C-alpha positions in Angstrom: -10.0 -27.0 5.3 -11.3 -26.7 1.8 -12.1 -23.0 1.8 -8.6 -22.2 3.1 -7.1 -24.7 0.7 -8.8 -23.0 -2.2 -7.4 -19.7 -1.1 -4.0 -21.2 -0.9 -4.3 -22.7 -4.4 -5.5 -19.4 -5.7 -2.3 -17.8 -4.4 -0.2 -20.4 -6.1 -2.0 -20.0 -9.4 -2.5 -16.2 -9.4 0.3 -14.7 -11.4 -0.2 -11.2 -10.0 -0.2 -12.2 -6.4 2.9 -14.4 -6.6 5.0 -12.4 -9.0 4.3 -8.9 -7.8 4.5 -9.7 -4.1 7.8 -11.4 -4.3 9.6 -9.8 -7.2 13.2 -8.9 -6.5 15.5 -6.8 -8.7 18.0 -8.5 -10.9 20.6 -6.6 -8.9 19.7 -8.5 -5.8 21.7 -11.5 -6.7 24.6 -10.7 -8.9 26.4 -14.0 -8.2 23.7 -16.1 -9.9 25.0 -17.6 -13.2 23.0 -16.5 -16.3 21.5 -18.9 -18.8 18.2 -19.5 -20.6 16.1 -22.2 -19.0 13.0 -21.8 -21.1 11.6 -19.9 -24.1 7.9 -19.1 -24.2 6.8 -17.6 -27.5 9.5 -15.0 -28.0 10.1 -14.6 -24.3 13.3 -16.0 -22.7 13.3 -17.1 -19.1 16.7 -16.8 -17.4 18.0 -19.1 -14.8 18.8 -16.0 -12.7 15.1 -15.0 -12.6 14.1 -18.4 -11.3 16.9 -18.4 -8.7 16.0 -14.9 -7.5 12.4 -15.9 -7.0 13.3 -19.2 -5.4 15.7 -17.6 -2.9 13.1 -15.0 -2.0 10.4 -17.6 -1.3 12.5 -20.5 0.1 12.8 -19.2 3.8 9.0 -19.3 4.1 8.5 -22.6 2.4 11.3 -24.9 3.4 9.2 -28.0 3.4 8.3 -27.7 -0.3 10.8 -29.8 -2.3 9.2 -28.8 -5.6 9.4 -25.1 -4.9 12.0 -24.2 -7.5 9.8 -26.0 -10.2 6.7 -24.1 -9.0 8.5 -20.8 -9.2 9.8 -21.7 -12.7 6.3 -22.7 -13.8 4.8 -19.5 -12.5 7.4 -17.4 -14.3 6.8 -19.3 -17.5 3.1 -18.5 -17.1 4.0 -14.8 -16.8 6.0 -15.1 -20.0 3.1 -16.8 -21.7 0.7 -14.0 -20.7 3.0 -11.2 -21.7 3.8 -12.9 -25.0 0.2 -13.2 -25.9 -0.5 -9.7 -24.7 1.9 -8.5 -27.4 0.3 -10.9 -30.0 -3.1 -9.4 -29.1 -1.6 -5.9 -29.5 -2.2 -4.9 -25.8 0.0 -2.0 -24.8 1.7 -0.6 -21.7 2.6 3.0 -21.7 6.0 4.4 -20.5 4.1 6.3 -17.9 2.5 3.1 -16.6 6.0 1.4 -16.4 7.6 4.4 -14.7 4.8 4.8 -12.2 5.1 1.1 -11.2 8.9 1.5 -10.9 8.4 4.7 -8.8 6.1 2.8 -6.4 8.6 -0.1 -6.0 11.6 2.2 -5.4 9.6 4.2 -2.9 8.8 0.9 -1.1 12.4 -0.1 -1.0 13.4 3.4 0.3 10.8 3.1 3.0 12.3 -0.2 4.0 16.0 0.7 3.9 15.7 4.3 5.3 16.8 6.6 2.5 17.6 7.0 -1.2 21.3 7.3 -0.4 21.2 4.0 1.5 19.4 2.3 -1.3 22.1 3.4 -3.8 24.9 2.3 -1.4 23.2 -1.1 -0.9 23.0 -1.8 -4.7 26.2 0.1 -5.5 24.1 1.8 -8.3 22.5 5.2 -8.8 18.7 5.5 -8.7 18.7 6.1 -12.4 20.6 2.8 -13.0 18.2 0.9 -10.7 15.3 2.4 -12.7 16.9 1.3 -15.9 17.3 -2.3 -14.7 13.7 -2.3 -13.7 12.3 -1.3 -17.1 12.1 -4.6 -19.0 10.9 -6.6 -15.9 8.1 -4.2 -15.1 7.0 -3.8 -18.7 6.7 -7.6 -19.0 4.8 -7.8 -15.7 2.3 -5.1 -16.7 1.7 -6.8 -20.1 1.0 -10.0 -18.2 -1.5 -8.1 -16.0 -3.2 -6.6 -19.0 -3.6 -10.1 -20.5 -4.8 -11.6 -17.3 -7.3 -8.8 -17.0 -8.5 -9.3 -20.6 -9.1 -13.0 -19.9 -10.9 -12.5 -16.6 -12.3 -9.0 -16.3 -15.8 -9.9 -17.5 -16.3 -12.8 -15.1 -19.1 -12.5 -12.6 -20.5 -14.8 -10.0 -24.2 -14.9 -9.4 -25.8 -15.6 -6.1 -26.5 -19.1 -7.4 -22.8 -19.5 -8.1 -21.9 -18.4 -4.6 -24.4 -20.8 -3.1 -23.1 -23.7 -5.2 -19.5 -22.9 -4.2 -20.5 -22.7 -0.5 -22.5 -25.9 -0.6 -19.6 -27.9 -1.9 -17.5 -27.1 1.1 -17.9 -29.7 3.8 -19.3 -28.2 7.0 -16.3 -29.4 9.1 -14.0 -27.6 6.7 -15.6 -24.2 7.0 -13.1 -21.9 8.8 -13.9 -20.0 12.1 -13.6 -16.2 11.8 -12.6 -14.3 15.0 -14.7 -11.5 16.4 -14.7 -8.5 14.1 -15.8 -4.9 14.6 -16.7 -2.1 12.1 -16.1 1.5 13.3 -16.6 5.1 12.3 -15.2 8.3 13.6 -15.9 12.0 13.8 -12.7 14.1 14.2 -12.1 17.7 15.2 -8.6 19.1 15.2 -8.1 21.7 17.9 -7.3 25.2 16.7 -3.8 26.6 17.2 -3.9 30.0 18.9 -2.2 33.0 17.4 0.6 33.2 19.9 1.7 29.6 19.2 1.6 30.3 15.5 3.7 33.4 15.9 6.2 31.5 18.2 6.8 28.9 15.5 7.1 31.5 12.6 9.6 33.5 14.7 11.6 30.3 15.4 11.7 29.2 11.7 12.7 32.7 10.6 15.5 32.7 13.1 16.7 29.3 11.7 16.5 30.8 8.2 18.8 33.7 9.2 21.2 31.2 10.8 21.3 29.2 7.5 21.8 32.3 5.4 24.7 33.2 7.8 26.4 29.9 7.0 25.0 27.3 9.3 24.2 23.9 7.9 20.5 23.3 7.0 20.8 19.5 7.5 22.4 19.9 11.0 19.7 22.3 12.1 17.0 20.0 10.7 18.4 17.1 12.8 18.2 19.3 15.9 14.9 21.1 15.5 12.6 19.3 13.0 9.5 17.5 14.3 9.4 15.2 11.3 10.6 11.9 12.7 11.1 10.4 9.2 13.4 13.0 7.8 15.0 14.8 10.8 17.7 12.1 11.1 18.3 12.5 7.4 18.9 16.3 7.7 15.3 17.0 6.5 16.0 15.4 3.1 12.8 14.2 1.4 14.6 12.6 -1.5 13.8 13.0 -5.2 10.1 13.5 -5.9 7.8 14.2 -8.8 5.0 16.7 -8.7 1.8 15.3 -7.1 3.6 13.4 -4.3 3.4 16.2 -1.6 0.5 18.2 -0.1 -0.4 20.9 -2.6 0.6 24.0 -0.5 4.0 22.6 0.3 4.7 21.4 -3.2 3.6 24.7 -4.9 6.2 26.6 -2.8 8.9 24.0 -3.0 8.7 23.5 -6.8 9.2 27.2 -7.5 12.4 27.4 -5.5 15.8 27.6 -7.2 18.7 25.4 -6.1 19.9 26.3 -2.7 17.0 28.8 -2.2 15.1 29.0 1.1 11.4 29.4 1.3 9.4 31.7 3.6 7.5 29.8 6.3 4.9 27.5 4.9 1.8 26.3 6.8 0.2 22.9 6.0 -2.0 20.6 7.9 1.2 19.0 9.4 2.5 22.2 10.9 5.0 24.9 9.7 7.9 24.3 7.3 11.1 25.9 6.2 12.0 24.5 2.8 15.2 24.4 0.8 15.6 23.2 -2.8 18.6 20.9 -3.0 18.6 20.3 -6.8 16.5 19.1 -9.8 16.8 16.1 -12.0 14.6 16.2 -15.1 11.0 16.2 -13.9 12.1 15.3 -10.3 13.1 17.6 -7.5 14.9 17.1 -4.2 14.0 19.3 -1.2 14.7 19.3 2.5 12.6 20.8 5.2 12.4 21.7 8.9 9.0 21.0 10.3 7.8 22.5 13.6 4.4 21.2 14.8 2.3 23.5 16.9 1.5 22.7 20.5 -2.2 22.5 21.1 -3.4 24.2 24.3 -5.7 22.5 26.8 -8.2 25.2 26.1 -8.3 24.3 22.4 -8.7 20.7 23.2 -11.6 21.5 25.6 -13.3 23.6 22.9 -12.9 20.7 20.4 -14.6 18.4 22.9 -17.5 20.9 23.4 -17.9 21.2 19.7 -18.2 17.4 19.3 -20.7 17.3 22.2 -22.9 19.8 20.4 -22.6 17.9 17.1 -23.7 14.6 18.8 -26.9 16.3 19.9 -28.2 15.7 16.4 -28.0 11.9 17.0 -29.7 12.3 20.4 -32.5 14.3 18.7 -32.6 11.6 15.9 -32.2 14.2 13.1 -28.9 12.9 11.5 -27.1 9.6 11.4 -23.5 9.3 12.6 -22.3 8.8 9.0 -24.1 12.0 7.8 -22.6 13.9 10.7 -19.1 12.7 9.8 -19.6 13.9 6.2 -20.8 17.3 7.4 -18.5 18.1 10.3 -15.5 15.7 10.5 -12.1 17.3 9.7 -10.4 13.9 8.9 -10.2 12.3 5.4 -12.4 9.5 6.6 -15.3 12.0 6.3 -15.4 11.2 2.6 -16.6 7.7 3.5 -19.0 8.6 6.3 -16.2 8.4 8.8 -15.5 4.7 8.3 -12.2 3.7 9.9 -10.1 1.6 7.4 -8.0 -1.3 8.6 -4.5 -0.1 7.5 -3.2 -3.7 7.4 -5.9 -5.1 5.1 -7.5 -2.1 3.4 -11.0 -3.4 4.5 -13.4 -1.9 7.0 -13.4 -4.8 9.4 -11.1 -5.0 12.3 -10.1 -7.9 14.5 -10.9 -6.7 18.0 -7.8 -8.2 19.5 -5.6 -6.4 16.9 -6.9 -2.9 17.4 -4.2 -0.4 18.3 -4.4 0.5 22.0 -5.8 4.0 21.8 -8.7 2.9 19.6 -9.3 -0.2 21.7 -9.5 1.7 24.9 -11.8 4.3 23.4 -14.4 1.8 22.5 -14.0 -0.5 25.5 -17.4 -1.5 26.8 -19.4 -0.1 23.9 -22.1 -2.1 22.2 -23.2 -2.0 18.5 -24.9 1.3 17.8 -23.1 3.2 20.7 -20.5 5.9 20.5 -17.6 6.9 22.7 -17.0 10.1 24.7 -14.8 12.7 22.9 -11.2 11.4 23.2 -7.8 12.9 22.4 -5.8 10.9 19.9 -2.9 11.2 17.4 -4.0 10.8 13.7 -2.1 8.7 11.2 -0.3 11.8 9.9 0.9 12.7 13.4 -1.7 15.5 14.3 -3.3 15.7 17.7 -7.1 15.6 17.4 -10.2 14.8 19.3 -12.6 12.2 18.1 -15.8 10.3 18.8 -15.8 6.7 17.7 -19.0 4.9 16.7 -19.5 1.1 16.7 -21.2 0.4 13.4 -21.3 -3.4 13.8 -19.9 -6.2 15.9 -19.7 -9.7 14.4 -19.1 -12.4 17.1 -16.6 -15.3 16.4 -18.4 -17.7 14.1 -18.1 -20.5 11.6 -18.2 -19.1 8.0 -21.7 -18.8 6.7 -23.5 -17.0 3.9 -25.5 -14.6 6.1 -22.5 -13.0 7.8 -19.7 -13.7 5.3 -21.4 -13.5 1.9 -18.9 -10.9 0.5 -15.9 -13.0 1.6 -17.4 -16.2 0.1 -18.4 -14.4 -3.1 -14.8 -13.0 -3.4 -13.3 -16.5 -3.0 -15.8 -18.0 -5.4 -14.9 -15.3 -8.0 -11.2 -15.9 -7.5 -11.7 -19.6 -8.0 -13.6 -18.9 -11.2 -10.8 -16.7 -12.4 -8.1 -19.3 -11.6 -10.2 -22.0 -13.4 -10.6 -19.8 -16.5 -6.9 -18.9 -16.6 -6.0 -22.5 -16.3 -8.3 -23.4 -19.2 -6.9 -20.6 -21.2 -3.3 -21.8 -20.4 -4.1 -25.4 -21.4 -5.5 -24.3 -24.8 -3.0 -21.6 -25.6 0.0 -23.9 -24.9 -1.0 -26.0 -27.8 -0.4 -23.2 -30.2 2.6 -21.5 -28.5 6.3 -22.2 -29.1 7.7 -23.6 -25.9 11.3 -24.8 -25.3 12.1 -25.9 -21.8 15.7 -26.8 -21.1 16.8 -29.8 -19.0 18.2 -27.9 -16.1 15.4 -28.9 -13.8 13.9 -32.3 -13.2 10.3 -31.0 -12.6 6.8 -32.4 -12.3 4.9 -29.8 -14.3 1.2 -29.0 -13.6 0.8 -28.1 -17.2 2.1 -29.5 -20.6 5.1 -27.3 -21.1 7.0 -30.1 -22.8 5.2 -31.4 -25.8 
């Protein structure tokens, strides 16, 4: 299908999609022999870079005999962009590089389980891993800056979208499955005073036990309600300011090494915090979290509150979105209660892919209807009560401009960007020093060899 083929080609030609999605560290493949396979401008491309990318992609593309050459050509394109970014005096700050590195390391830690496991896996400290990232990420960010300079002012008009759509054969238009757009209004049940005091007393008791010589990590593994860190002894790893909820962070950051905090209340529950140590601008803390139990009476009161709020819709005085902004206690209130698809970042959801609690809540509802108040667990682990509103239902259909204009516009814009980048590449290669070695017998898509 042409539309899907265009999307596929965009992915092959878009530097940022390919390189950033599949980048692996140089330390991933220590056995690969070094050697320069190409020089683009003043940028050298190493054989190890090509092999790392190739090995990363190969399991998902076994049928592509030219894959290694495609990887090499994509990497040469990155070098071309980053070289001309420097020629054009585009800059990348150290903060930009460090932030990009932080995000990638956090991703690896989330995949492998802990900072310690990451260090053991690579047999390197976090600081050494960061150091080995510096050059690669600076080069990537320069390439992004150059790509943005070339394409940022591009726009597609409605006429462009129509022209793009009309050149796709009708039989090649894809079918889109049924989609649904949802909003929610959330109330978190209040925790009663007795429950708060029970938790405070428990954490103060644990604090005394730690001061008496018991191990914080062991007690965290026994008593903490944070599933992500309890098995790690409550250890949150090294963090910079701004990574944690403000109330927790303001207390944690003031602690001295080994010092224990008083009980801290956040939206997640109640915490006992200990400073482990500091490393430059980073700090390492551990915590014991106890989440309050919500009484059936509190849940009932939250449901009654939602019922009274929904009367505004019945009386036709406020829309669901306006009610969400005014009354909802969830972060979605900032966008009129819209429920974001966590997999795609968009507002549309495939009906068959909805998680069970949400799917069961809206079962049988039509467009413009809302559910009864229902107990659920939020993304951050809190028990709440919500009403879900069906904003829009789009039945399964063949792609068309009426229902899929935004999608088609986005693909049309991406095709335009790819076309402009390819034209830029074609012209700039004529005036750029290129030296491609004979290590690979490749059929190039561009004139890398003059």
